[in-house]
C-alpha positions as a printed Julia matrix, in Angstrom:
327×3 Matrix{Float64}:
 51.6    19.32  -47.37
 53.6    21.92  -45.88
 55.2    21.0   -42.37
 55.52   24.08  -40.56
 58.82   25.27  -39.59
 58.12   25.54  -35.94
 57.32   22.04  -35.51
 60.37   20.87  -37.15
 62.28   23.14  -35.1
 60.82   22.0   -31.97
 61.98   18.1   -32.71
 65.06   19.04  -33.8
 65.89   21.16  -30.89
 64.53   19.27  -28.05
 65.53   15.91  -26.46
 62.45   14.62  -24.61
 58.9    14.26  -25.55
 55.91   12.66  -24.21
 53.92   11.43  -26.8
 50.11   11.23  -26.05
 46.91   10.13  -27.94
 43.27   10.13  -27.38
 41.28    8.11  -24.59
 39.61    4.88  -26.64
 42.49    5.14  -29.04
 42.12    3.86  -32.81
 44.45    2.94  -35.43
 45.19    6.46  -36.6
 46.23    7.96  -33.3
 47.88    4.7   -31.86
 49.85    4.53  -35.43
 50.85    8.08  -35.7
 52.19    7.94  -32.3
 54.24    4.94  -32.83
 55.72    6.44  -36.36
 56.39    9.87  -34.44
 58.33    7.81  -31.3
 60.38    5.99  -33.97
 61.04    9.16  -35.73
 62.3    11.2   -32.68
 64.29    8.04  -31.62
 65.92    7.91  -34.94
 66.99   11.55  -33.82
 68.67   10.15  -30.83
 66.32   11.65  -28.94
 63.93   10.2   -25.77
 59.91    9.65  -25.94
 57.29    8.28  -23.5
 54.29    6.83  -25.28
 51.21    7.85  -22.99
 47.37    6.45  -23.43
 44.95    6.28  -20.66
 43.18    3.37  -22.25
 44.24   -0.05  -23.09
 45.47   -0.47  -26.58
 42.46   -2.26  -28.57
 43.0    -6.07  -29.46
 42.76   -5.01  -33.2
 45.65   -2.88  -32.88
 47.97   -5.05  -31.02
 49.68   -5.84  -34.26
 51.01   -2.48  -34.63
 54.77   -2.85  -33.97
 56.03   -0.78  -30.79
 52.3    -0.71  -29.34
 53.58   -2.45  -25.89
 55.51    0.65  -25.59
 52.49    2.4   -24.35
 52.29    3.13  -20.88
 49.07    4.04  -19.22
 48.49    7.51  -16.82
 48.89    5.81  -13.7
 52.45    4.28  -14.58
 53.04    7.75  -15.91
 51.91    9.16  -12.42
 54.63    7.93  -10.43
 57.51    9.49  -12.78
 55.44   13.39  -12.21
 58.51   14.54  -10.63
 60.41   14.05  -13.65
 58.26   15.35  -16.16
 59.45   18.97  -16.36
 62.31   18.04  -19.02
 59.73   16.78  -21.42
 57.58   18.42  -24.34
 54.05   17.05  -24.72
 52.63   16.15  -28.02
 49.21   15.52  -28.32
 48.9    13.2   -31.53
 45.29   12.95  -33.23
 43.4    15.25  -30.95
 43.96   19.03  -30.16
 42.9    19.14  -26.47
 44.45   17.75  -23.17
 40.91   16.77  -22.08
 40.96   14.26  -24.93
 43.84   12.65  -23.21
 43.33   13.0   -19.56
 40.14   13.5   -17.33
 40.88   16.36  -14.84
 38.75   15.35  -12.24
 39.82   11.64  -12.09
 43.43   12.52  -12.14
 43.73   16.34  -11.36
 47.76   16.12  -10.48
 48.71   14.5   -13.52
 46.67   16.79  -15.54
 48.2    19.92  -14.44
 51.52   18.16  -14.47
 50.97   17.62  -18.07
 49.21   21.02  -18.95
 52.14   22.72  -17.55
 54.77   21.29  -20.31
 55.45   23.03  -23.31
 52.75   21.35  -25.57
 52.46   20.64  -29.33
 49.58   19.49  -31.2
 49.49   17.35  -34.37
 45.98   16.78  -35.37
 43.52   16.53  -38.52
 39.97   16.9   -36.75
 37.97   20.14  -37.68
 36.74   20.96  -34.38
 39.57   22.85  -32.94
 40.55   23.59  -28.96
 42.93   26.6   -28.18
 45.36   23.73  -26.19
 48.94   23.77  -27.31
 51.87   26.21  -27.44
 52.62   25.21  -31.25
 49.93   23.64  -33.05
 49.67   22.15  -36.32
 46.18   21.48  -37.39
 45.23   20.06  -41.05
 41.63   19.37  -41.32
 41.81   18.55  -44.59
 44.14   15.66  -43.77
 42.59   12.43  -44.34
 44.42   11.02  -41.23
 46.91   12.42  -38.92
 49.26    9.76  -40.14
 49.77   11.77  -43.06
 51.22   14.59  -41.45
 53.52   12.34  -39.57
 54.46   10.87  -42.99
 55.59   14.67  -44.21
 57.29   15.18  -41.06
 59.38   12.2   -41.27
 60.23   13.19  -44.73
 60.86   16.83  -43.73
 63.44   15.68  -41.35
 65.56   13.64  -44.08
 64.55   10.0   -42.31
 64.19    7.07  -44.23
 60.51    4.93  -43.55
 61.41    1.95  -41.83
 59.0    -1.04  -42.24
 57.69   -0.54  -38.82
 57.01    3.13  -39.45
 55.28    2.03  -42.89
 53.07   -0.46  -41.21
 51.84    2.18  -38.32
 51.3     4.65  -40.8
 49.38    2.62  -43.08
 47.26    1.38  -40.44
 46.57    5.06  -39.59
 45.68    5.97  -42.88
 43.62    2.61  -43.67
 41.5     3.16  -40.11
 40.45    6.94  -41.06
 39.49    6.29  -44.61
 37.71    3.04  -44.12
 40.29    1.33  -45.76
 40.15    3.67  -48.89
 36.29    3.67  -48.95
 35.62    7.16  -47.61
 35.59   10.35  -49.17
 38.89   11.51  -47.86
 40.41    9.09  -50.08
 42.38   11.22  -52.57
 45.01   10.39  -55.15
 47.48   12.02  -52.43
 46.25    9.65  -49.89
 46.69    6.58  -52.43
 50.28    7.7   -53.54
 51.53    7.77  -50.08
 49.84    4.59  -49.32
 51.79    2.67  -52.36
 55.05    4.59  -50.72
 54.27    2.82  -47.27
 53.64   -0.59  -49.22
 57.01   -0.14  -50.67
 58.73    0.58  -47.51
 57.01   -2.85  -46.2
 53.57   -2.32  -45.15
 51.46   -5.46  -46.0
 47.99   -4.27  -46.97
 45.99   -7.78  -47.29
 47.77   -8.65  -43.47
 46.94   -5.11  -42.08
 43.11   -5.07  -43.44
 42.63   -8.73  -41.61
 44.09   -7.54  -38.48
 42.01   -4.24  -38.37
 38.58   -5.38  -40.07
 38.62   -9.07  -40.24
 39.68  -10.31  -36.43
 36.22  -10.54  -34.74
 35.61  -12.93  -31.94
 32.41  -14.89  -31.63
 31.13  -12.66  -28.88
 31.86   -9.66  -30.78
 29.79  -10.89  -33.69
 27.35  -11.95  -31.05
 27.17   -8.2   -30.1
 27.06   -7.11  -33.29
 23.88   -9.05  -34.01
 22.35   -7.63  -30.71
 23.29   -3.89  -31.63
 21.54   -4.33  -34.94
 18.51   -5.57  -33.65
 18.48   -1.85  -31.82
 17.94   -0.07  -35.22
 15.65    2.65  -35.38
 15.24    4.59  -38.69
 13.55    8.04  -39.54
 14.15    9.75  -42.4
 17.5     9.02  -43.74
 18.94    8.78  -40.07
 19.55    5.6   -38.41
 20.1     5.08  -34.73
 21.58    2.05  -32.84
 22.57    1.49  -29.34
 24.86   -0.48  -27.31
 24.5    -1.13  -23.42
 26.4    -2.35  -20.57
 24.18   -5.13  -20.24
 24.99   -6.17  -23.99
 28.74   -6.22  -23.45
 28.12   -8.21  -20.31
 26.27  -11.07  -21.93
 28.55  -11.18  -24.97
 31.68  -11.24  -22.38
 33.15   -7.84  -24.84
 34.34   -4.73  -24.16
 34.32   -1.05  -25.58
 36.94   -2.3   -27.7
 34.54   -4.38  -30.11
 32.15   -1.64  -30.9
 34.65   -0.07  -33.34
 33.22    0.69  -36.48
 29.86   -0.66  -35.69
 28.5     3.04  -36.44
 29.61    2.55  -40.43
 27.24   -0.14  -40.73
 23.95    1.23  -40.9
 25.1     3.54  -43.76
 25.2     0.75  -46.02
 21.87    1.3   -46.34
 21.04    3.39  -49.55
 18.46    5.93  -48.11
 20.52    6.39  -44.88
 22.34    9.55  -44.81
 23.41    9.72  -41.04
 24.26    6.61  -38.93
 24.36    7.14  -35.16
 25.82    4.76  -32.42
 24.44    5.53  -28.76
 27.25    3.61  -26.29
 25.88    3.22  -22.52
 29.13    4.64  -20.55
 26.97    4.51  -17.1
 23.41    5.23  -16.11
 22.13    7.96  -18.11
 25.26    8.88  -19.78
 26.17    7.95  -23.35
 28.92    8.4   -25.34
 27.84    9.27  -29.04
 29.11    8.49  -32.46
 27.99   10.27  -35.93
 28.81    9.41  -39.27
 27.22   10.85  -42.32
 27.3    10.84  -46.2
 26.06   13.54  -48.86
 28.03   16.48  -47.26
 26.13   16.32  -44.02
 28.39   18.09  -41.16
 28.0    16.24  -38.06
 30.72   17.84  -36.52
 28.33   20.49  -36.17
 25.98   18.94  -34.06
 28.43   17.34  -31.92
 29.87   20.69  -31.28
 26.65   21.74  -29.77
 26.99   18.91  -27.35
 30.69   19.69  -26.32
 32.02   17.34  -29.19
 33.46   17.6   -31.96
 35.4    15.51  -35.09
 35.28   15.89  -38.78
 32.63   16.96  -41.25
 31.47   13.1   -41.94
 32.51   11.31  -38.54
 32.4    13.02  -35.23
 31.31   12.47  -31.54
 30.1    13.72  -28.24
 28.76   12.48  -24.69
 25.53   13.33  -23.23
 24.41   13.03  -19.72
 20.62   11.85  -20.05
 18.52    8.8   -20.47
 18.37    7.34  -23.77
 14.92    8.89  -25.13
 15.96   12.34  -23.86
 19.68   11.75  -25.71
 18.13   10.13  -29.04
 15.43   13.04  -28.79
 17.92   15.94  -28.58
 20.18   14.68  -31.11
 17.46   13.79  -33.68
 16.21   17.8   -33.15
 19.55   18.92  -34.39
 19.77   16.58  -37.29
 16.27   16.88  -38.38
 17.36   20.66  -39.64
 20.29   18.95  -41.88
 19.09   15.66  -43.08
């Protein structure tokens, strides 16, 4: 993978960076941002790590995760933001970082900065003065790995843990179709640099609370199947009953795909009354990103998401109408 010259020059020639990842952060966004921050600070430059939402429990083993600040803390220093460059990691649109309606002043402040995008999602938005998007990359963590190498910095143990976690999350711990020989070679390099695969796997995939397991059983009980499509749902009441949070539903969407006849798995997550966040996963070359884009979302060919303001039955019907043409 070739790192664009303007990306390299940006980090060489500037001194202050705000590194932001998307709302509802995951291991790739967080791990990539943390490794990038460490890289920049090794060049004797300053970074601020920003995420609108709290760090999920399963990602709190990532070295440096406590350095992330929320937007409300950034808000108090809006006047001091002008010297900074904004770097979006694992997303390519400012609306994935901050809600304009909820925080209009900080949205405008961030949007006015010189901006850089480092991302691997197939669905692109026009945001960013400098854009580095690699849809074929299995994870944004791979891109940061190559950037570290290009800048001639040795990968530290903490960088290795963050990047290995980033890659592990977006490859389903090396189970998905995006697990190439390149991915495995880089993972081996990161292990040599200090990443511990068994420990990282345990934190990411085997750290469920009893409440989360109870929530999982409730979600499975909502299963609906139709011609290769599986749908499950999580509601606000389920979260309340099990004393869990939205962090706890991560990876739930992948489980219905375990069934051999299921080609597309969908999770409906109730955000508010008549408002659902929808996660889609697929196999057999079905491009769910195309469906997500219809509803204003996006993502990857086999992993995408969107939001629909409608009651559950209406949202379900609209999604199924589009998917029936593909499955």
